[in-house]
C-alpha positions, 0 to 999 in steps of 0.5 A, a space after each residue: 500500500 502507498 503512503 497516500 493510500 494508508 493516509 487516506 484509510 487512516 483519514 476515513 477511520 478518523 472521520 468515522 471515528 469522529 462523527 461516532 463521538 459527535 453522535 453519541 455526545 448529541 445524544 447524551 446531551 438529548 438525554 441529558 436534557 429529557 432528564 432534566 425536563 423530566 425532573 422539572 416537571 416531576 417537581 411541579 407536579 409534587 409542588 401542585 400537588 402540595 397546593 391542592 392538598 393544602 387547599 383541601 385541607 383548608 376547606 376541610 378544616 374550615 367545613 370542621 369549623 362551620 360544623 363545629 359552629 353550628 353544633 355550638 349553636 344547637 347546643 346553645 339553643 338546646 340549654 336556653 330551652 332547658 333553662 326556659 323549662 327549669 323556670 316554669 317548673 319552678 314557677 309551678 312549684 
């Protein structure tokens, strides 16, 4: 083989190897970017989920508070009624 032929083959092999490295590097960069986007989406999802949970808890506590108020009011009314009944009984006796 001549010197020109060996140089041509070496250049061809180097070019093929370089192209493979560039493609592998490109694939690695795309995979890294995809993983980064996936992690960002996961963070956003969990952030949104926590916000929804917080809102649900807030609504639940508000409903409990309203229900407690309602029962307290009913208990007050019942006590008033019982006190009136007791007064009437005392008046009669």
